C-alpha positions as a Python dict, from the first residue, in 0.01 Angstrom:
ca = {
    (1, 'M'): (0, 0, 0),
    (2, 'D'): (91, 134, -345),
    (3, 'L'): (16, 503, -392),
    (4, 'D'): (-170, 575, -716),
    (5, 'L'): (8, 875, -868),
    (6, 'R'): (-292, 968, -1082),
    (7, 'K'): (-509, 997, -772),
    (8, 'L'): (-235, 1199, -604),
    (9, 'R'): (-233, 1446, -895),
    (10, 'Y'): (-611, 1468, -869),
    (11, 'F'): (-581, 1537, -497),
    (12, 'V'): (-330, 1820, -557),
    (13, 'A'): (-565, 1985, -807),
    (14, 'V'): (-855, 1982, -558),
    (15, 'A'): (-627, 2100, -276),
    (16, 'D'): (-504, 2390, -490),
    (17, 'H'): (-849, 2501, -605),
    (18, 'R'): (-1044, 2406, -289),
    (19, 'H'): (-1320, 2328, -538),
    (20, 'F'): (-1404, 2002, -714),
    (21, 'G'): (-1563, 2169, -1016),
    (22, 'R'): (-1267, 2394, -1097),
    (23, 'A'): (-1022, 2108, -1033),
    (24, 'A'): (-1220, 1884, -1269),
    (25, 'E'): (-1207, 2151, -1540),
    (26, 'E'): (-830, 2178, -1501),
    (27, 'L'): (-791, 1800, -1523),
    (28, 'Y'): (-1037, 1766, -1816),
    (29, 'I'): (-1244, 1504, -1636),
    (30, 'A'): (-1603, 1497, -1513),
    (31, 'Q'): (-1661, 1619, -1158),
    (32, 'P'): (-1832, 1294, -1043),
    (33, 'V'): (-1531, 1096, -1167),
    (34, 'L'): (-1296, 1324, -973),
    (35, 'S'): (-1507, 1291, -657),
    (36, 'R'): (-1500, 910, -683),
    (37, 'Q'): (-1122, 908, -731),
    (38, 'I'): (-1067, 1127, -424),
    (39, 'R'): (-1300, 905, -217),
    (40, 'A'): (-1104, 602, -336),
    (41, 'L'): (-776, 769, -235),
    (42, 'E'): (-916, 842, 111),
    (43, 'R'): (-1023, 477, 149),
    (44, 'E'): (-677, 359, 42),
    (45, 'L'): (-507, 590, 291),
    (46, 'G'): (-760, 518, 563),
    (47, 'C'): (-827, 885, 648),
    (48, 'D'): (-1028, 1185, 533),
    (49, 'L'): (-837, 1442, 328),
    (50, 'F'): (-1113, 1701, 285),
    (51, 'V'): (-1398, 1846, 487),
    (52, 'R'): (-1678, 1893, 236),
    (53, 'T'): (-1977, 2123, 277),
    (54, 'T'): (-2224, 2256, 23),
    (55, 'R'): (-2024, 2579, 6),
    (56, 'S'): (-1660, 2491, 59),
    (57, 'V'): (-1389, 2226, 47),
    (58, 'Q'): (-1124, 2244, 319),
    (59, 'L'): (-823, 2026, 391),
    (60, 'T'): (-814, 1814, 706),
    (61, 'P'): (-485, 1801, 901),
    (62, 'A'): (-407, 1477, 714),
    (63, 'G'): (-488, 1654, 388),
    (64, 'E'): (-259, 1944, 477),
    (65, 'Q'): (23, 1697, 538),
    (66, 'L'): (-35, 1517, 209),
    (67, 'R'): (-48, 1852, 29),
    (68, 'A'): (294, 1935, 173),
    (69, 'E'): (437, 1594, 77),
    (70, 'A'): (280, 1555, -266),
    (71, 'P'): (493, 1799, -472),
    (72, 'G'): (814, 1626, -366),
    (73, 'V'): (673, 1284, -453),
    (74, 'L'): (545, 1392, -795),
    (75, 'T'): (859, 1588, -879),
    (76, 'S'): (1079, 1297, -782),
    (77, 'V'): (885, 1061, -1009),
    (78, 'D'): (888, 1311, -1298),
    (79, 'S'): (1264, 1360, -1257),
    (80, 'A'): (1327, 986, -1258),
    (81, 'I'): (1122, 944, -1576),
    (82, 'R'): (1314, 1230, -1741),
    (83, 'R'): (1648, 1069, -1654),
    (84, 'V'): (1533, 731, -1789),
    (85, 'H'): (1431, 891, -2120),
    (86, 'E'): (1761, 1080, -2142),
    (87, 'I'): (1961, 763, -2084),
    (88, 'D'): (1753, 589, -2351),
    (89, 'R'): (1835, 871, -2600),
    (90, 'G'): (2201, 875, -2503),
    (91, 'V'): (2179, 1223, -2349),
    (92, 'Q'): (2433, 1305, -2077),
    (93, 'R'): (2313, 1587, -1854),
    (94, 'L'): (2426, 1751, -1530),
    (95, 'V'): (2184, 1982, -1348),
    (96, 'I'): (2354, 2229, -1112),
    (97, 'A'): (2150, 2423, -857),
    (98, 'F'): (2276, 2737, -689),
    (99, 'A'): (2152, 2961, -411),
    (100, 'S'): (2077, 3328, -475),
    (101, 'G'): (2392, 3539, -494),
    (102, 'L'): (2628, 3244, -540),
    (103, 'H'): (2805, 3191, -874),
    (104, 'V'): (2891, 2863, -1045),
    (105, 'A'): (3007, 2996, -1383),
    (106, 'D'): (3378, 2928, -1323),
    (107, 'A'): (3306, 2572, -1216),
    (108, 'V'): (3081, 2512, -1517),
    (109, 'L'): (3341, 2651, -1758),
    (110, 'A'): (3610, 2425, -1610),
    (111, 'F'): (3380, 2125, -1639),
    (112, 'K'): (3267, 2201, -1997),
    (113, 'A'): (3629, 2241, -2107),
    (114, 'K'): (3693, 1882, -1999),
    (115, 'Y'): (3353, 1729, -2082),
    (116, 'P'): (3204, 1921, -2377),
    (117, 'E'): (2969, 1631, -2457),
    (118, 'V'): (2776, 1671, -2128),
    (119, 'E'): (2479, 1908, -2133),
    (120, 'V'): (2475, 2138, -1829),
    (121, 'D'): (2153, 2293, -1697),
    (122, 'L'): (2144, 2554, -1421),
    (123, 'L'): (1870, 2581, -1160),
    (124, 'S'): (1836, 2899, -954),
    (125, 'L'): (1705, 2811, -609),
    (126, 'N'): (1435, 2986, -417),
    (127, 'W'): (1565, 3067, -71),
    (128, 'W'): (1324, 2831, 102),
    (129, 'E'): (1426, 2526, -107),
    (130, 'Q'): (1796, 2465, -42),
    (131, 'D'): (1841, 2086, -50),
    (132, 'A'): (1492, 1996, -181),
    (133, 'P'): (1588, 1986, -553),
    (134, 'L'): (1870, 1744, -473),
    (135, 'R'): (1638, 1512, -286),
    (136, 'D'): (1355, 1516, -542),
    (137, 'G'): (1587, 1473, -841),
    (138, 'R'): (1556, 1814, -1006),
    (139, 'A'): (1930, 1878, -953),
    (140, 'D'): (2238, 1656, -940),
    (141, 'V'): (2456, 1893, -736),
    (142, 'G'): (2405, 2225, -561),
    (143, 'L'): (2605, 2519, -435),
    (144, 'L'): (2419, 2595, -112),
    (145, 'R'): (2444, 2794, 207),
    (146, 'R'): (2389, 2645, 547),
    (147, 'P'): (2168, 2583, 731),
    (148, 'F'): (2008, 2285, 559),
    (149, 'D'): (1936, 1925, 658),
    (150, 'D'): (2247, 1730, 553),
    (151, 'A'): (2107, 1384, 632),
    (152, 'G'): (2180, 1158, 337),
    (153, 'L'): (2386, 1425, 163),
    (154, 'Q'): (2752, 1449, 71),
    (155, 'V'): (2872, 1795, 172),
    (156, 'V'): (3196, 1960, 57),
    (157, 'P'): (3271, 2288, 242),
    (158, 'I'): (3377, 2567, 6),
    (159, 'G'): (3403, 2877, 221),
    (160, 'S'): (3196, 3124, 418),
    (161, 'E'): (3057, 3474, 385),
    (162, 'R'): (2931, 3719, 640),
    (163, 'R'): (2573, 3832, 670),
    (164, 'V'): (2498, 4204, 657),
    (165, 'A'): (2201, 4399, 787),
    (166, 'C'): (1956, 4510, 520),
    (167, 'L'): (1768, 4824, 629),
    (168, 'P'): (1542, 5081, 464),
    (169, 'I'): (1725, 5401, 374),
    (170, 'N'): (1526, 5601, 631),
    (171, 'H'): (1595, 5364, 922),
    (172, 'P'): (1752, 5532, 1230),
    (173, 'L'): (2055, 5301, 1200),
    (174, 'A'): (2103, 5353, 827),
    (175, 'G'): (2366, 5624, 873),
    (176, 'R'): (2604, 5401, 1068),
    (177, 'E'): (2920, 5261, 910),
    (178, 'S'): (2872, 4927, 1087),
    (179, 'L'): (2658, 4761, 1353),
    (180, 'V'): (2679, 4505, 1631),
    (181, 'M'): (2407, 4251, 1703),
    (182, 'A'): (2303, 4442, 2016),
    (183, 'D'): (2193, 4731, 1790),
    (184, 'L'): (1926, 4503, 1643),
    (185, 'E'): (1777, 4369, 1967),
    (186, 'N'): (1447, 4554, 1930),
    (187, 'E'): (1414, 4511, 1555),
    (188, 'S'): (1171, 4281, 1376),
    (189, 'I'): (1410, 4055, 1184),
    (190, 'M'): (1285, 3850, 893),
    (191, 'T'): (1368, 3479, 917),
    (192, 'T'): (1346, 3185, 679),
    (193, 'Q'): (1022, 3086, 851),
    (194, 'T'): (845, 3421, 806),
    (195, 'R'): (690, 3485, 466),
    (196, 'R'): (858, 3158, 377),
    (197, 'R'): (760, 3128, 13),
    (198, 'A'): (772, 3493, -82),
    (199, 'P'): (1015, 3569, -369),
    (200, 'I'): (1332, 3748, -266),
    (201, 'E'): (1227, 4062, -454),
    (202, 'Q'): (907, 4076, -246),
    (203, 'K'): (1110, 4048, 73),
    (204, 'F'): (1322, 4345, -27),
    (205, 'E'): (1004, 4542, -98),
    (206, 'L'): (882, 4463, 255),
    (207, 'I'): (1212, 4581, 400),
    (208, 'A'): (1201, 4902, 196),
    (209, 'T'): (856, 4981, 339),
    (210, 'G'): (996, 4955, 693),
    (211, 'Q'): (799, 4647, 799),
    (212, 'E'): (1104, 4433, 882),
    (213, 'I'): (1479, 4417, 842),
    (214, 'A'): (1687, 4117, 735),
    (215, 'L'): (2031, 3968, 775),
    (216, 'V'): (2136, 3865, 425),
    (217, 'P'): (2451, 3704, 285),
    (218, 'E'): (2695, 3959, 145),
    (219, 'T'): (2675, 3811, -205),
    (220, 'V'): (2296, 3854, -203),
    (221, 'A'): (2338, 4217, -99),
    (222, 'S'): (2578, 4281, -387),
    (223, 'S'): (2337, 4114, -631),
    (224, 'Y'): (2042, 4334, -531),
    (225, 'P'): (2160, 4696, -502),
    (226, 'R'): (1872, 4938, -439),
    (227, 'A'): (1863, 5309, -374),
    (228, 'D'): (1600, 5265, -100),
    (229, 'L'): (1799, 5005, 97),
    (230, 'V'): (2131, 5008, 280),
    (231, 'Y'): (2351, 4712, 368),
    (232, 'L'): (2562, 4746, 680),
    (233, 'P'): (2833, 4509, 807),
    (234, 'I'): (2778, 4358, 1153),
    (235, 'D'): (3104, 4340, 1347),
    (236, 'D'): (2996, 4042, 1557),
    (237, 'G'): (2739, 3909, 1312),
    (238, 'P'): (2684, 3557, 1181),
    (239, 'H'): (2853, 3398, 881),
    (240, 'S'): (2709, 3152, 630),
    (241, 'E'): (2906, 2846, 521),
    (242, 'T'): (2886, 2770, 149),
    (243, 'C'): (2901, 2408, 35),
    (244, 'L'): (2888, 2187, -270),
    (245, 'V'): (2619, 1929, -200),
    (246, 'T'): (2492, 1613, -365),
    (247, 'T'): (2309, 1304, -245),
    (248, 'K'): (2515, 1012, -119),
    (249, 'D'): (2344, 769, -356),
    (250, 'R'): (2432, 959, -673),
    (251, 'H'): (2787, 891, -793),
    (252, 'T'): (2816, 914, -1171),
    (253, 'D'): (3160, 974, -1317),
    (254, 'H'): (3060, 1315, -1449),
    (255, 'L'): (2917, 1421, -1114),
    (256, 'L'): (3231, 1319, -928),
    (257, 'S'): (3445, 1502, -1185),
    (258, 'F'): (3235, 1815, -1147),
    (259, 'L'): (3269, 1802, -768),
    (260, 'E'): (3647, 1781, -800),
    (261, 'L'): (3675, 2063, -1055),
    (262, 'A'): (3419, 2282, -879),
    (263, 'T'): (3583, 2241, -538),
    (264, 'E'): (3912, 2360, -681),
    (265, 'S'): (3770, 2654, -881),
    (266, 'L'): (3524, 2778, -618),
    (267, 'R'): (3770, 2761, -331),
    (268, 'A'): (4019, 2955, -541),
}
């Protein structure tokens, strides 16, 4: 079957609002039209996406799955259309994504010195995204930290950095010069799966209030100094590998040149 992107956008609006009336207002269409379009999408997919009552609209398990998949589909289409228009106008652009705390300025400067005609855009990644902007077309190349799913990706190792313990200033361990992992056995440690989509600033606020601690890359710690937090090295703690990453199906001359220049400058 062919997925109707207009219906998919309608579905996302209803899923976000959990209300057909408010979604219709956002989309500037009549509510009965929106209801018919969603029913048509459900018939095309062969499953119910919403549980409707007189008081509420809730997603079914199938609807929850489509809500998770839809942003990637729509973003990928929008990115492809943008690239087509840029090619039509003769615009050459390279979009470089980078994880929090990592720096690509030296690589960009080296690239711009050689290819001044190419426009370079930078995309700061949320810590739950990692490889998603490469797969949906928002970015051409990324400077990422493992772990991420490297299926279908070209990965160039750059280096590694240690993770440090981030603790509130009044934590019993805060006065130590360093820690070992055994010191943290009874601590509630924040992971990438907990509070997954919270901004990094919000996570530091949670740590400062004593709710959890976190193991963060050293470059992130140096980028977010706070008087109410301490960062302690962990003698036997984990390290994070940093990598330049792009998709295997994207091989423009400018992208390959950037990978070469960036690998040299970032490793140095």
